C-alpha positions in Angstrom: -51.6 9.4 26.3 -50.1 12.6 27.9 -46.7 12.8 29.5 -46.0 15.1 32.4 -42.7 16.9 33.0 -41.3 14.3 35.5 -42.1 11.3 33.2 -40.6 13.1 30.2 -37.4 13.8 32.1 -37.2 10.2 33.4 -37.6 8.9 29.9 -34.9 11.2 28.5 -32.6 10.3 31.4 -33.1 6.6 30.7 -32.4 7.1 27.0 -29.3 9.0 27.8 -28.2 6.3 30.2 -28.6 3.7 27.5 -26.5 5.9 25.2 -23.8 6.2 27.9 -23.9 2.4 28.5 -23.4 1.7 24.8 -19.7 1.5 23.8 -17.6 0.2 20.9 -15.3 -1.7 23.2 -16.1 -5.1 21.6 -15.2 -3.7 18.2 -12.0 -2.2 19.6 -11.1 -5.4 21.3 -11.6 -7.3 18.0 -9.3 -5.1 16.0 -6.2 -7.1 14.8 -2.7 -6.1 15.4 -1.1 -8.5 13.0 -1.2 -8.4 9.2 -3.4 -11.3 7.9 -1.1 -13.6 5.9 -3.3 -13.3 2.8 -3.9 -9.6 3.1 -3.8 -7.6 -0.1 -3.0 -4.0 -0.8 -1.3 -1.5 -3.0 2.3 -0.2 -3.4 2.4 3.3 -4.8 5.7 4.6 -6.1 5.6 8.4 -6.6 8.8 8.3 -8.8 6.9 6.3 -11.4 3.7 8.4 -11.4 3.2 10.7 -14.4 0.0 12.3 -13.0 -2.2 11.0 -15.8 -5.1 10.4 -13.4 -6.2 7.2 -15.1 -6.5 5.7 -11.6 -8.9 8.5 -10.6 -11.1 8.1 -13.7 -11.2 4.3 -13.5 -11.9 4.4 -9.8 -15.1 6.3 -10.5 -16.1 4.1 -13.5 -15.6 0.8 -11.7 -17.0 1.9 -8.3 -20.2 3.5 -9.8 -21.7 0.0 -10.4 -23.6 -2.4 -8.2 -21.3 -3.4 -5.3 -19.0 -0.5 -5.9 -18.1 2.0 -3.2 -19.7 4.9 -5.1 -22.8 3.0 -6.2 -26.3 4.3 -5.3 -29.4 3.1 -7.2 -30.6 5.9 -9.4 -27.5 8.0 -8.7 -26.7 10.6 -11.4 -24.1 12.7 -9.6 -21.1 10.4 -9.2 -18.9 12.8 -11.0 -17.7 16.2 -9.9 -17.9 17.2 -13.6 -20.7 15.7 -15.7 -19.4 13.1 -18.2 -21.3 15.0 -21.0 -19.2 18.2 -20.4 -16.0 18.5 -22.4 -13.8 18.3 -19.3 -11.9 15.6 -17.4 -13.4 14.9 -14.0 -10.5 16.4 -12.0 -11.1 16.7 -8.3 -8.9 18.7 -6.0 -9.4 16.5 -3.0 -11.2 13.4 -1.7 -14.9 13.8 -1.4 -18.1 11.8 -1.3 -17.7 11.5 -5.1 -14.0 11.0 -5.3 -12.4 8.1 -3.4 -9.0 8.3 -5.0 -7.1 11.5 -6.0 -3.8 12.5 -7.5 -2.2 15.6 -6.0 1.0 17.4 -6.8 3.5 19.3 -4.6 5.9 21.7 -6.3 8.5 24.3 -5.6 10.2 27.1 -7.5 10.1 26.5 -11.3 8.9 22.9 -10.8 11.0 21.5 -13.7 12.7 18.7 -11.8 10.6 15.6 -11.0 10.9 14.1 -7.5 13.0 17.0 -6.3 12.5 19.7 -3.7 14.7 22.1 -5.6 12.7 23.7 -8.4 10.8 20.4 -8.5 7.6 18.5 -8.1 6.2 15.2 -7.1 2.8 13.5 -7.4 1.1 11.6 -4.6 -2.0 9.3 -4.8 -4.4 9.6 -1.9 -7.1 7.1 -0.8 -7.9 4.8 2.2 -4.8 3.2 3.6 -6.7 0.1 4.9 -4.9 0.1 8.3 -4.0 -3.2 9.8 -5.8 -2.1 13.0 -8.2 0.5 11.6 -9.3 3.2 14.0 -12.4 3.9 11.9 -13.8 0.4 12.4 -12.8 0.3 16.1 -15.0 3.3 16.9 -18.0 2.4 14.7 -20.8 1.6 17.2 -22.9 -0.5 14.7 -20.2 -2.3 12.8 -20.8 -0.4 9.5 -17.1 -0.4 9.0 -15.4 -3.8 9.1 -11.9 -5.2 8.7 -12.0 -8.3 6.5 -10.1 -11.1 8.5 -8.6 -12.7 5.4 -7.9 -10.1 2.8 -7.7 -7.2 5.3 -9.6 -4.5 3.4 -11.8 -2.2 5.3 -15.3 -2.2 4.0 -18.5 -0.1 4.6 -22.1 -1.3 5.1 -24.5 1.5 4.3 -27.4 -0.4 5.7 -25.9 -0.4 9.2 -24.6 3.2 9.3 -26.7 5.8 11.1 -24.4 8.8 10.4 -22.6 9.3 13.7 -19.3 10.1 11.8 -17.1 8.7 14.6 -15.0 7.2 11.8 -14.2 10.6 10.4 -13.0 11.8 13.8 -11.0 8.7 14.4 -9.2 8.3 11.1 -5.6 9.8 11.4 -5.4 10.1 7.6 -8.6 12.1 7.1 -10.1 9.7 4.6 -13.8 8.9 5.2 -16.1 11.5 3.6 -19.7 12.3 4.4 -22.4 13.0 1.8 -23.5 16.3 3.2 -25.3 17.0 -0.1 -27.8 14.1 0.2 -31.0 13.9 2.2 -30.1 10.3 3.2 -26.3 10.5 3.4 -23.7 7.8 3.6 -19.9 7.6 4.4 -17.8 7.2 1.3 -14.2 5.7 1.2 -12.1 3.4 -1.0 -12.9 -0.2 -0.3 -10.0 -1.5 -2.4 -12.5 -2.6 -5.1 -13.4 -5.7 -3.2 -16.5 -6.1 -5.2 -14.3 -7.0 -8.2 -12.6 -9.9 -6.6 -15.5 -12.2 -7.3 -14.8 -11.6 -11.0 -11.2 -12.5 -10.5 -10.1 -8.9 -10.8 -8.5 -6.4 -8.5 -8.3 -2.7 -7.7 -9.1 -0.6 -10.8 -6.5 2.1 -9.9 -3.8 -0.6 -10.3 -5.2 -2.4 -13.3 -5.3 0.8 -15.4 -2.1 2.4 -14.2 0.1 2.6 -17.3 3.5 3.0 -15.6 3.3 0.6 -12.7 3.2 3.5 -10.2 0.4 1.6 -8.4 0.6 -2.1 -8.2 -1.6 -4.6 -6.4 -0.7 -7.8 -4.6 -0.2 -9.5 -1.3 1.1 -7.0 1.3 4.0 -9.4 2.2 5.1 -9.3 -1.4 4.6 -5.5 -1.7 6.7 -5.0 1.4 9.5 -7.1 -0.2 9.3 -5.1 -3.4 9.4 -1.8 -1.6 12.4 -2.7 0.5 14.2 -4.1 -2.6 13.7 -0.8 -4.4 15.4 1.1 -1.6 18.5 -1.0 -2.1 18.7 -0.2 -5.8 21.4 2.2 -7.1 20.1 5.5 -8.6 20.5 5.5 -12.3 20.6 1.7 -12.8 17.9 0.1 -15.0 15.3 -1.9 -13.2 12.3 -3.9 -14.4 9.4 -2.4 -12.5 6.3 -4.7 -12.5 3.1 -3.2 -13.9 -0.4 -3.6 -12.5 0.4 -6.4 -10.0 3.5 -7.1 -8.0 3.9 -10.6 -9.6 3.1 -9.4 -13.1 5.2 -10.7 -16.1 4.7 -7.3 -17.7 7.6 -5.0 -16.8 8.5 -1.4 -17.4 12.3 -1.1 -17.7 13.5 2.3 -16.7 16.3 4.0 -14.6 15.9 4.0 -10.8 15.2 7.4 -9.3 16.5 8.5 -5.9 14.3 7.4 -3.0 13.8 8.7 0.5 14.9 5.8 2.6 11.4 5.1 4.1 8.4 2.9 3.2 5.5 4.9 4.4 2.7 2.7 5.8 5.1 0.0 7.0 4.8 1.1 10.6 2.6 4.3 10.7 -0.5 3.9 12.7 0.5 0.3 13.4 1.0 -0.4 9.7 -1.2 -0.1 6.6 -2.0 -2.2 3.5 -1.3 0.8 1.2 2.4 1.5 1.0 4.3 4.5 -0.4 7.7 5.2 -1.9 8.8 8.7 -2.9 11.8 10.7 -3.8 10.9 13.6 -1.5 10.1 13.7 2.2 6.5 12.6 2.9 5.8 15.6 5.0 6.4 17.7 1.8 3.7 15.6 0.1 1.2 16.5 2.8 1.5 13.5 5.1 1.0 14.1 8.8 4.4 13.8 10.5 2.8 13.4 13.9 1.3 10.0 13.2 3.1 7.5 15.4 3.6 3.8 15.0 1.1 3.0 17.7 -2.0 1.0 17.0 -4.6 3.8 17.0 -7.6 2.0 18.3 -5.8 1.9 21.7 -5.7 5.7 21.6 -8.7 7.0 19.7 -11.2 5.4 22.1 -9.9 7.5 25.0 -11.2 10.5 23.1 -14.2 9.0 21.2 -15.6 7.5 24.3 -16.3 11.0 25.7 -18.6 11.8 22.8 -21.6 9.7 24.0 -21.4 11.5 27.4 -21.4 14.9 25.6 -24.5 13.8 23.5 -26.2 12.5 26.6 -25.6 15.8 28.4 -27.1 17.7 25.4 -30.1 15.4 25.4 -30.8 15.9 29.1 -30.3 19.7 28.9 -32.5 19.9 25.8 -35.2 17.7 27.3 -35.3 19.8 30.5 -35.5 23.0 28.5 -38.3 21.6 26.3 -40.2 20.5 29.4 -39.9 23.8 31.2 -40.8 25.8 28.1 -43.8 23.6 27.5 -45.1 24.1 31.0 -44.7 27.8 30.9 -46.6 28.0 27.6 -49.3 25.8 29.1 -49.5 28.1 32.2 -49.9 31.1 30.0 -52.7 29.5 28.0 -54.5 28.6 31.2 
């Protein structure tokens, strides 16, 4: 059946209208603004981190299995460096193959840990699992979801169609797109939620040897973080290892802390909390992130994207139709 120019443009306009009519308002309205009582998360203490990258290695190992955030049947490229090569898989930044990365900031001779004067500090970067996640609020198909009980933000590859709204909306620049694959997906830390059915927890915490990353209920992690800020520098303290309620402790002197728990209020609060001995801006954190719940803000900008796409579709359709008619006239 042939389609004339008028019918083609009417069809394109109707499709564009449907695109304009579709919004993520229901998802945005459903985003919580209160921390679920049973929400779980991670407390990372940069003063305890030795930069061993055990968390990075084990994140890849335990997420490259069925249910893991890196898993893809038949996948052979989950590592930036092939396991057969005589090198550690040491990524410089988050990517579609690296969901968790250790970075270091340094100055001068870099001999003093957790100091800005001839010093250095490590920082561990992955998804912060916001209490009110902007990424999930703008996803038009619900591929990103906030678990109402545990609070982790998960990704459903079978729903995603690659619009990448989540990448635009995330204030922490976390979601990464598989540009290298013919059928790409979004990749991000999902807090190893696939391991909970086995009675386990996030691999980055389980295999951290110093207790720099500990797992637990967010309410307990907040209390632990606040408690550390009251400790006197130089005094010995029994730091829990692996989990916040662990009986295994690492006794060591308390370092100097910046009087701030990052993630307590930023972007409305997150389930991944940070402590450090140097300003967070120096560690690469965006100082312009406010305490506002971002779904209330991001939609004001993201909502304009369907209109832009619709305009491009209409303009493209009109150009196609005119060009097609000209070519037909020339042939006749």
